[in-house]
N, C-alpha and C positions, 0 to 999 in steps of 0.2 A: 581848415577842414571844410569839406563840402557836405552839406546835408540837403536833401530834397525829396519830394514825393512824386512818384510817377504813377499815373492811372494806367492799369493794365487791361481793363475791360470797360469800354464806353457804356455798356448797358448797366453796369453795377458800380456805383461810385465808391462802394466799400471795398473793392478789390484794387489794392494799390501796393506799391513797393516803396518802402522807406530806405533811403540810400545814405550810407555813411562812408565817405571817402577821405582818407588822410591827405594832407598836403604832400605833394611828391618830394621824394628824397633822391638825390642824384645817384644813378646807377642802382636803383632798387625798385623792382617791379613786384607788387604785392600779389599774393594769392587772394582769392575771393571766396566768401562764404554766404550762401543763401540760408536764411534762418526762418524756421517755421514754428511759431509758438504753439503751445498746446491749448486745450480747452474743451476736449471731448467732442470736437466737431459741433459744439453748441455755441461757444464763444471763443475769444482769444485772450490769452493771459499776457498782460503787459510785463510781467516779471520775466517772461521768456522771449522778449523782443529786444528793445534797445539795450538793456543791461548785458545781454549776451553779445550783441553787436560790439559794444565798447570793449568787452573782455577779449573778443577775437581780434579786434584792432590792435590791442597790445601785443598780440602774438604775430603781427605782421600781415594781417588780412585787411582788405576792405570788405565791408559788411552790407548786407541787403536783407531787410526784414519784410516778409510777405504777409500782408493782411488778406487772407483768402476767405472764400465763402463758407459760412457756417449757418447753423440753425435752419437747415432744410432749404436754404436759398438755392443751392445746387446739390445734386447728388453725384455719386461716383460715376464716371471719372472726372467730374467737373473741376474738383480741387486739383487733381493731377494735371489737368490742362492748364490751370492757372499757374501752377508751379513751373510747368514747362515754359509758359510765356515769360515768367520771371527769369528763368535760366537764359532764354534767348535774348532778353533785353540786356542782361549782364554781359553776355558774350558779344552782342552787337556793339556795345559801347566800351569794349575792353581798353582801347587806347585812351578814351576820355577818362575812364575810372582808374587808369594806371594799374591794370591787372593783367595777369597771364590768362588768356582765354582757355588754355589747356588745363588750368588748375583752378577750376570753379567747383567748390565742394558744397555739400548741403548738410545742414544739421536741423534737428527737430526734437520736440519734447512731447511725450505722451501721445495724444492724437496727432500733434504736429510731427512727432517722430514716426508715426505711421505714414504720414504724407511724405516725409523725407525718405523713408524706406521704399515707398511706392515709386518715388522718382528714381531711386537707385536700382530698383528691381523690375519695375513695370514701365520704364521709360519708353519701351518699344511698342506700347499698345497702339493699334491702328487709329483708334478714336482721336488720339492726340494730333496726329498728322492730318487727319480729315478736318479737324476743327481749326487748325492753325496754319496749315500749309508749309510749316517749317521743314527744313531738310532732316531726313531720318538721322536720329542720333544727336541732333544739335542740342537737345535738352538733357543729354546724359551727363551727370556730374562726374568729377574725377574720383570722388569717394564720398561716403556718407558717415556722419557721426550721429548716433541715435542715443538720446537721453531718455531713460525709462519709457521706451517706446511701446506702444500698442502694436502687436503683430497679428493677433487672432481675434475672431469674433465668436469662438466656440464657447460651449457651456462650461467647460472644465476650468479654463484659465484665461479665457479671452474677456472681452468687454462688449456684451451684446448691445448695450445702450449706445455706445459710441458708433458701432456699426449700423445701428438703426438710424442714428443721426446722419451717417454717411450715405446710406442707401435709401432711407425713407422709413417712416414709422411703421408702415404696413408691409415692408419688404419681407419676403420669405427668407429665413436664415439660410436657405440653400444657396442663395446668390452671394453670401458673404465670402465664399471660397474665392471669388474673383479677386478679392483684395486681402486674402490671408497670406502674408508675405512669405512665410516659410515654405509654402506650397509652390512658390513660383521662382525660387532661386535656381538659376541656371548659369551657363557660361557667360551670359550677357550681364549678369549682376555685378555691380561695382564694388570695390573694396569697402570693408565695413569696420567701423569702430563702435563699440557698444559701451554705454555706461548705465548701470542699473543698481538697485539696492535689493538685498536678499529678502527684506521684510516689507517690501512695497505692498500695501494692502489694497491699492486701487488697480494697478496693472501688475499682476504677479510676475515675479522674476522668470517664470517659465517662458514668458514671451521672449525674453532675451536668449534663454537657453535653446529653445527650439530653432530660433533663427541662426544662432551660432552653429548648432548641429547641422543644419542644412548646408551652411557654408563649409563645414568641416568634411562632410560627406563628399563634396565635389572638389575639395582641396583649394577652395577659394580663400584669398587672404582676409583675415579679420583679426582684430584685437578686442579683448573684452575685459572690462573692469567691473566686478561685482563687489559692492561695498556691503558690510554686514548690517549696518543699522542706520536707516534714515527713512523718513516718510516719502510718499509720492510728492513730486513737485519740488525737488531739492534745488533746481536751477543752478545758480552759481555756488550754492552751499555757503554763502557768506551773508553779512548783514545787508549788503546791497539789495539782495532779492528775498531777504527773510520777511520783510514787511512787518517787523515787530515780533515775529514768532521766532525769537532767537534760540530758545531751547530746542525747538523742533527742527529748524531749517538752517542753522549754522553748524557746519561739520567741517572743521579744518582739514581732516584727512581726505575729504572728497573735493575740496576746493580746487585742487590742482588738476582736475580732470580735463579742463580746457587746454592746459599746457601739455598734458599727456596726448591729447588728441592732435594738437599741433605738431608735436614731435613725430607721432605716427604718420601724419600726412606728409611731412617732409621726406619720409623714406620712400614714398610712392613714386 
């Protein structure tokens, strides 16, 4: 197994990609998954990084965990540009990493789910190509798998603090619409898999529902799993990511979501 760390932005030493590549097997080319941990655009959760990578490797993926800018180091679309650079690196090195460059997916959790959703829905923003010079669409994932993802910054069911972390403390909420994902779904948006819980008290389930509704209105492909009872930040829903909070964060009925996501992806 190959593991290494790649610096993605020379100006910011904390922006890097951790790489997890399985030893090659004869006549088997893996899919790839870019993983974006959550943390409210304030920090990054280790529970949603390497453990997620290893779980996806068991489903036949090679995995890449992005440590992106948080805590006002950059504002939107800075993090989306970083995620695009990560996608480009993965595709540029497809042969080295034994992956199919046409089957690079993205997954993310909470605020990282918002960033993953941004990559799947807003991959075409001109600022990305102005900043990177990459070929148009080279950063577009094959599909996105969102775990209890933030979609909106509105008063009713969004998370204004996360959006202030993304746009700046003094940002006018009127600018939040630029990154409210359900408002930008169109024919360019990539296939969607959603995992959320009905009683999430941090990122309400309506975030998942409005995004799915936007996909349904356009007839875009999506699969959605809403589980009845688990707190925000369920991650793998097992003891690996429970960090001792077994009663709260171990949910056997949710644990198979990664397998379900992998089955969904194989059909694309």
